C-alpha positions in Angstrom: 123.8 117.0 138.1 125.4 113.7 138.8 123.8 113.5 142.2 120.4 114.5 140.8 120.6 111.8 138.0 122.2 109.0 139.9 120.1 108.9 143.1 116.8 108.4 141.2 118.5 105.6 139.2 119.7 104.0 142.4 116.2 104.1 143.9 114.3 102.9 140.8 116.7 100.1 139.7 117.4 99.1 143.2 113.6 98.8 143.8 113.1 96.8 140.6 115.7 94.3 141.6 114.3 93.9 145.1 110.7 93.4 143.8 111.5 91.0 140.9 114.1 88.9 142.8 112.4 88.5 146.1 109.6 85.9 146.5 107.0 88.1 148.3 105.1 89.5 145.3 105.1 86.2 143.4 103.8 84.3 146.5 101.2 86.9 147.2 99.9 86.9 143.6 99.9 83.1 143.3 98.2 82.6 146.6 95.6 85.2 145.8 94.7 83.6 142.5 95.3 80.0 143.7 97.4 79.4 140.6 98.4 75.9 141.4 94.8 74.7 141.7 93.8 76.8 138.7 96.3 75.2 136.3 96.3 71.7 137.9 99.8 71.9 139.4 100.5 69.6 142.3 102.6 72.2 144.2 102.0 74.8 146.8 101.7 78.4 145.6 104.4 79.4 148.1 106.8 76.9 146.5 105.9 78.2 143.0 106.6 81.7 144.1 109.9 80.6 145.6 110.8 78.9 142.3 110.3 82.2 140.4 112.4 84.1 143.0 115.3 81.6 142.8 115.3 81.8 139.1 115.3 85.6 138.9 118.0 85.9 141.6 120.2 83.4 139.7 120.0 80.5 142.2 118.5 78.4 139.4 120.2 78.5 136.0 117.2 77.3 134.0 113.5 78.2 134.1 112.7 74.5 134.1 110.1 73.2 136.6 109.5 69.5 136.5 106.5 68.5 138.7 103.2 66.7 138.7 101.2 68.8 136.3 97.9 67.9 134.8 97.9 64.5 136.4 101.4 63.4 135.2 105.0 64.2 135.8 106.2 66.6 133.2 107.9 70.0 132.6 105.5 72.8 133.5 106.9 75.4 131.1 107.4 75.2 127.4 110.6 76.2 125.5 109.0 79.5 124.6 108.2 80.3 128.2 111.7 79.4 129.3 113.3 81.6 126.6 111.0 84.5 127.6 111.8 84.3 131.3 115.5 84.0 130.5 115.3 87.2 128.5 113.4 88.8 131.4 116.2 87.9 133.8 118.9 89.1 131.4 117.2 92.5 131.2 117.0 92.7 135.0 120.6 91.7 135.2 121.6 94.6 132.9 120.0 97.0 135.4 122.5 95.8 138.0 125.3 97.4 135.9 123.4 100.7 135.8 122.8 100.4 139.5 126.4 99.7 140.3 127.6 102.7 138.3 124.9 105.0 139.8 125.9 103.9 143.3 129.6 104.5 142.7 129.0 108.0 141.2 126.6 108.9 144.1 129.2 107.8 146.7 131.9 109.7 144.9 129.8 112.8 144.6 128.9 112.8 148.3 132.5 112.2 149.2 133.6 115.2 147.1 131.0 117.5 148.7 132.0 116.3 152.2 135.7 116.6 151.5 135.3 120.2 150.3 133.0 120.8 153.4 130.1 121.8 151.2 127.3 120.3 153.2 124.8 122.9 152.3 125.5 122.4 148.6 125.1 118.6 149.1 121.7 119.2 150.6 120.7 121.3 147.6 122.0 118.6 145.2 120.0 116.0 147.0 116.8 118.1 146.9 117.5 118.3 143.1 117.5 114.5 143.1 114.2 114.4 144.8 112.7 116.6 142.2 114.3 114.5 139.4 112.9 111.3 141.0 109.4 112.8 141.3 109.6 113.8 137.6 110.8 110.4 136.5 108.0 108.6 138.4 105.3 110.9 137.2 106.4 110.6 133.6 106.7 106.8 133.9 103.2 106.5 135.2 101.8 108.7 132.5 103.7 106.7 129.8 102.4 103.4 131.2 98.8 104.7 130.7 99.3 104.4 127.0 98.6 101.0 125.4 101.5 101.4 122.9 104.0 101.8 125.7 102.7 98.8 127.6 102.7 96.7 124.4 106.3 97.8 123.6 107.5 96.8 127.1 105.6 93.5 126.9 107.3 92.6 123.6 110.7 93.7 124.9 110.4 91.4 127.9 108.6 88.5 126.3 110.3 88.3 122.9 108.4 85.2 121.6 104.6 84.9 121.4 103.1 82.5 124.0 101.3 79.3 122.8 97.7 78.5 123.6 98.7 75.9 126.2 101.3 78.0 127.9 100.6 78.7 131.6 103.0 81.6 132.2 100.4 84.3 131.0 98.0 82.9 133.7 100.7 83.4 136.4 102.2 86.8 135.4 98.9 88.5 134.7 98.1 92.2 134.0 97.2 92.5 137.6 100.6 91.2 138.6 102.2 93.8 136.4 100.2 96.5 138.1 101.1 95.3 141.5 104.8 95.1 140.6 104.8 98.7 139.4 103.1 99.8 142.6 105.7 97.8 144.6 108.6 99.4 142.7 107.1 102.8 143.5 106.8 102.1 147.2 110.2 100.4 147.6 111.9 103.2 145.6 110.4 105.8 147.9 111.6 103.9 150.9 115.1 103.8 149.4 114.9 107.5 148.7 113.9 108.2 152.3 116.8 106.0 153.6 119.3 108.0 151.4 117.8 111.3 152.5 118.2 110.3 156.1 121.8 109.4 155.5 122.6 112.6 153.7 120.8 114.7 156.3 122.9 113.0 159.0 126.1 113.6 157.1 125.3 117.3 156.5 123.9 118.1 159.9 125.3 121.4 161.1 127.6 121.2 164.1 126.1 122.5 167.4 128.1 124.2 170.1 126.4 122.4 173.0 125.0 119.1 171.5 
């Protein structure tokens, strides 16, 4: 049960931290929509994506971007936008605790199986984790098809309503949210495949001649 629960948690929360802390998705989305030109920001879209990544990864303490914006030097993001992004980063940081506990329990569970020489049972447990991961992803995708769920998640992340002049909603669009969910799905599957490869190597039956 521990293996079945913890491995999906490792994959999903690990993928979320990779997707939201790395610059790739931000840079792709901003370049595709030409955000800097759209809002009148004298900055390359790659640099803007890097700024988001550095903030979400903790390299920048404050979500405060001072640049030439709308033909004059000023802060790009309002106080409300800064508070909302700080809340988003805090929520992401909390998943690191879950990820750390899940990793520790997974490693301990695998170690117990191998110590007791129960390789076959470990494979069965891992197959259970694959089934649990599949169920979690299917249920999550179904839940996200409901407007009430999407609204709840949106209000949980962005705790304060945006103003009419705020630019963050133009950057982190609904399309960006959809791409991020797809990215988490793909990255989590890659992590699951990596873990599966590791477990299968550790539980590979001994051969007499090779």
